[in-house]
C-alpha positions as CSV (number, residue, x, y, z in Angstrom):
1,M,1.4,-10.9,14.4
2,R,2.7,-14.1,12.7
3,G,-0.6,-14.6,10.9
4,M,-0.6,-10.9,9.7
5,R,3.0,-11.4,8.5
6,T,2.0,-14.5,6.5
7,R,-1.0,-12.7,4.9
8,R,1.2,-9.9,3.8
9,M,3.7,-12.3,2.2
10,R,0.8,-14.0,0.4
11,V,-0.3,-10.6,-0.9
12,G,3.2,-10.1,-2.5
13,A,3.1,-13.6,-4.0
14,S,-0.4,-13.2,-5.4
15,I,0.6,-9.9,-7.0
16,V,3.5,-11.5,-8.8
17,A,1.5,-14.6,-9.9
18,L,-1.3,-12.4,-11.4
19,S,1.0,-10.0,-13.1
20,A,3.3,-12.7,-14.6
21,L,0.3,-14.6,-15.9
22,M,-1.2,-11.5,-17.3
23,L,2.1,-10.6,-19.0
24,G,2.3,-14.2,-20.4
25,A,-1.2,-14.1,-21.7
26,T,-0.7,-10.8,-23.4
27,A,2.5,-11.8,-25.1
28,C,0.9,-15.1,-26.1
29,A,-2.0,-13.3,-27.8
30,S,0.5,-11.0,-29.6
31,D,2.3,-14.0,-30.9
32,E,-0.9,-15.5,-32.3
33,E,-1.7,-12.3,-34.1
34,G,1.8,-11.9,-35.5
35,D,2.6,-8.7,-33.6
36,T,6.0,-7.9,-32.1
37,P,6.3,-9.2,-28.5
38,A,6.3,-6.7,-25.7
39,A,9.6,-4.9,-25.1
40,G,11.7,-6.2,-22.3
41,G,12.1,-9.7,-23.8
42,A,8.9,-11.1,-22.3
43,S,6.9,-13.6,-24.3
44,G,4.4,-16.2,-23.3
45,G,4.3,-19.9,-23.8
46,A,1.2,-22.0,-23.3
47,A,-1.9,-20.2,-21.9
48,G,-1.4,-19.7,-18.1
49,Q,2.3,-20.5,-18.2
50,I,4.8,-18.1,-16.6
51,K,7.9,-17.7,-18.7
52,E,11.2,-18.0,-16.9
53,G,13.4,-15.0,-16.6
54,L,10.8,-12.3,-16.2
55,S,12.2,-9.2,-14.5
56,V,9.9,-8.1,-11.7
57,A,10.6,-4.9,-9.7
58,F,8.8,-3.9,-6.5
59,L,8.5,-0.2,-5.8
60,P,6.9,0.4,-2.4
61,K,5.9,3.7,-1.0
62,Q,9.2,3.7,0.9
63,V,11.9,1.2,1.5
64,N,12.7,0.0,5.0
65,N,9.0,0.2,6.0
66,P,8.3,-3.2,7.8
67,Y,4.9,-3.5,6.1
68,F,6.4,-3.4,2.6
69,T,9.5,-5.4,3.6
70,V,7.2,-8.3,4.4
71,S,4.9,-8.0,1.4
72,D,7.8,-7.5,-1.0
73,N,9.6,-10.6,0.4
74,G,6.5,-12.6,-0.4
75,G,6.8,-11.3,-4.0
76,K,10.5,-12.2,-4.0
77,S,9.7,-15.8,-3.1
78,A,7.1,-16.0,-5.9
79,V,9.6,-14.6,-8.5
80,E,12.2,-17.2,-7.4
81,E,9.6,-20.0,-7.9
82,F,9.3,-19.3,-11.6
83,K,13.0,-18.4,-11.9
84,G,12.5,-14.7,-12.6
85,E,14.6,-11.7,-11.7
86,Y,13.5,-9.8,-8.6
87,K,14.5,-6.4,-7.3
88,E,13.2,-3.9,-4.9
89,V,13.8,-0.2,-5.3
90,G,12.2,2.9,-3.9
91,P,12.5,6.2,-2.0
92,S,13.3,6.6,1.7
93,E,10.4,9.0,2.1
94,A,6.8,8.7,0.9
95,S,6.3,12.0,-0.8
96,A,3.9,12.4,-3.8
97,S,6.5,12.4,-6.6
98,S,9.3,10.5,-4.9
99,Q,8.7,7.3,-7.0
100,V,8.9,8.9,-10.4
101,S,12.7,8.7,-10.9
102,Y,12.6,5.0,-9.9
103,I,9.9,4.3,-12.5
104,N,11.9,6.0,-15.2
105,T,15.0,4.0,-14.3
106,L,13.1,0.7,-14.3
107,T,11.7,1.7,-17.8
108,Q,15.2,2.3,-19.1
109,Q,16.3,-1.0,-17.7
110,G,13.5,-2.8,-19.5
111,S,11.7,-4.3,-16.6
112,D,8.9,-6.7,-17.6
113,V,6.7,-6.0,-14.5
114,I,6.7,-3.0,-12.2
115,V,4.7,-3.5,-8.9
116,I,3.9,-0.3,-7.2
117,S,2.2,0.9,-4.0
118,A,1.5,4.5,-5.1
119,N,2.2,7.5,-2.9
120,D,-0.1,9.6,-5.0
121,P,-2.9,8.5,-7.4
122,N,-1.9,11.0,-10.1
123,A,1.7,12.1,-9.6
124,I,3.3,9.0,-11.0
125,C,0.9,8.5,-14.0
126,G,3.1,10.1,-16.6
127,A,6.1,7.9,-15.7
128,V,3.9,4.8,-15.3
129,N,2.3,5.2,-18.8
130,Q,5.7,5.7,-20.3
131,A,6.8,2.4,-18.7
132,R,3.7,0.7,-20.2
133,R,4.4,2.2,-23.6
134,G,7.9,0.7,-23.3
135,G,6.4,-2.8,-22.8
136,A,6.2,-3.1,-19.0
137,K,3.1,-4.4,-17.2
138,V,2.3,-2.1,-14.2
139,V,0.5,-3.6,-11.2
140,T,-0.5,-1.6,-8.2
141,F,-1.2,-3.0,-4.8
142,D,-2.1,-1.6,-1.3
143,S,-2.5,2.0,-2.7
144,D,-3.8,2.4,-6.3
145,T,-3.2,5.0,-9.0
146,N,-5.8,6.4,-11.4
147,K,-7.1,3.3,-13.0
148,D,-6.0,4.5,-16.5
149,C,-2.4,4.5,-15.2
150,R,-1.9,0.8,-14.6
151,D,-2.8,-2.6,-15.9
152,L,-4.0,-4.3,-12.7
153,F,-4.8,-3.5,-9.1
154,V,-4.5,-6.1,-6.4
155,N,-6.3,-5.1,-3.2
156,Q,-5.3,-7.0,-0.1
157,V,-8.4,-5.9,1.8
158,T,-11.7,-4.1,1.2
159,A,-11.8,-0.5,2.2
160,Q,-15.2,-1.1,3.9
161,G,-13.8,-3.9,6.0
162,I,-10.9,-1.8,7.2
163,A,-13.2,1.0,8.1
164,E,-15.6,-1.2,10.0
165,N,-12.9,-2.9,12.0
166,Q,-11.0,0.2,12.8
167,V,-14.1,1.9,14.2
168,K,-15.1,-1.2,16.1
169,L,-11.7,-1.6,17.6
170,I,-11.4,2.0,18.8
171,S,-15.0,1.9,20.1
172,D,-14.3,-1.2,22.2
173,Q,-11.1,0.2,23.6
174,I,-12.7,3.6,24.7
175,G,-15.9,2.1,26.0
176,G,-18.1,3.4,23.1
177,A,-17.8,7.1,24.0
178,G,-15.3,9.9,23.8
179,K,-13.2,12.0,21.5
180,I,-10.9,10.3,19.0
181,A,-8.4,11.3,16.3
182,I,-7.1,9.5,13.2
183,L,-3.4,9.5,12.5
184,S,-2.8,8.5,8.9
185,A,0.2,8.3,6.6
186,T,0.5,10.8,3.8
187,A,-2.3,13.2,2.8
188,N,-2.3,11.9,-0.8
189,A,-2.4,8.1,0.0
190,T,-5.3,6.7,-2.1
191,N,-6.0,3.7,0.2
192,Q,-5.9,5.5,3.5
193,N,-8.0,8.4,2.3
194,A,-10.7,5.9,1.2
195,W,-10.5,4.2,4.6
196,I,-10.8,7.5,6.4
197,E,-13.9,8.6,4.4
198,L,-15.6,5.2,5.1
199,M,-14.6,5.5,8.8
200,K,-16.4,8.8,9.0
201,T,-19.5,7.2,7.5
202,E,-19.2,4.3,9.9
203,L,-19.1,6.7,12.8
204,K,-22.5,8.1,11.9
205,K,-24.1,4.8,12.8
206,P,-26.3,5.0,16.0
207,E,-24.0,2.6,18.0
208,Y,-21.2,5.1,17.6
209,S,-23.2,8.3,18.3
210,K,-21.2,9.0,21.5
211,I,-17.9,9.0,19.7
212,E,-16.6,12.3,18.2
213,L,-13.9,12.4,15.6
214,V,-12.0,15.6,16.3
215,T,-9.4,15.7,13.6
216,V,-7.3,13.7,11.1
217,A,-3.5,14.1,11.3
218,Y,-0.7,12.9,9.0
219,G,2.6,11.4,9.9
220,N,3.9,11.2,6.3
221,D,5.0,7.6,6.8
222,E,7.8,8.8,9.1
223,D,8.4,7.4,12.5
224,Q,9.5,10.7,14.2
225,K,6.8,12.7,12.4
226,S,4.1,10.3,13.5
227,F,5.4,10.5,17.1
228,Q,5.4,14.3,17.0
229,E,1.9,14.4,15.5
230,T,0.7,12.1,18.3
231,Q,2.2,14.4,20.9
232,G,0.5,17.3,19.2
233,L,-2.9,15.5,19.3
234,L,-2.5,15.0,23.0
235,S,-1.6,18.6,23.6
236,S,-4.4,20.0,21.5
237,Y,-7.0,17.6,22.8
238,P,-6.2,16.7,26.4
239,D,-9.4,14.8,26.8
240,L,-8.7,12.6,23.7
241,K,-9.6,9.1,24.6
242,G,-8.2,7.3,21.6
243,S,-6.3,7.5,18.3
244,S,-7.1,5.2,15.4
245,R,-4.0,4.6,13.3
246,R,-3.8,3.0,9.9
247,P,-3.1,-0.8,10.0
248,Q,0.3,-0.4,8.3
249,S,1.6,1.7,11.2
250,V,1.2,-0.9,14.0
251,W,5.0,-0.9,14.3
252,R,5.2,2.8,15.2
253,R,5.4,4.0,18.8
254,P,2.0,3.7,20.6
255,L,0.2,6.8,21.6
256,G,0.9,6.1,25.3
257,T,4.7,6.6,25.0
258,C,4.2,10.3,25.5
259,P,5.4,11.3,28.9
260,G,2.7,11.0,31.6
261,R,0.3,9.2,29.3
262,S,-1.1,5.8,29.9
263,T,-1.6,3.3,27.0
264,R,-4.9,2.3,28.4
265,G,-7.8,3.0,26.0
266,R,-5.4,3.9,23.2
267,S,-5.6,2.2,19.8
268,R,-2.8,1.9,17.3
């Protein structure tokens, strides 16, 4: 767990470094061409140099989610290193359009960099592009938007790697045979939908021919909802041998906490 926590913090730090360097390089190029520097007061010095005082805002899918708390704290440490201004804002629930009002506010405040894990690939595009027109650099991580709606995407893992490992883990835990289900976050999450599709492809391999994926359920990034969905899966599929849950949700209650159910053979 400690190693996972460290990797998440490094993701946050890498996002900030890349976005700040990108902002500095863009502003530097503008200065050479005699253009007006980007709004928000950002301007670059020497190539590859991060200007002090950049305002960097992290906008996770939802606040108080342990996964994003760790990664955003990594970003905070990086911002402090170059003497920037850090803030984290965001919704308490991960619905498709819940981030829009926060993006609009950050635009009005003149944020130099907005770092987002998108709840929906398209729902925030209008607000994001308005922020970019106002001079902000928009960086997505974890869950991307439409590529035309941001300046940079930082991927902490490959979707293929996630799929292969998830299927391998659940296969090992159920002995290579039986019915399984996937409990994901929100139905619109770009990254998790990509993982699920690749997991379905992975399950078609001969070594997983005895494993049957019966359904995909969504917990909407809510603890109680995820628990209820887990109970529903066990009720609907009494012979379910395992449930593969997205890596971000390892903090949620395990499948086996349902009354009368053992955790043996269950994967989070």
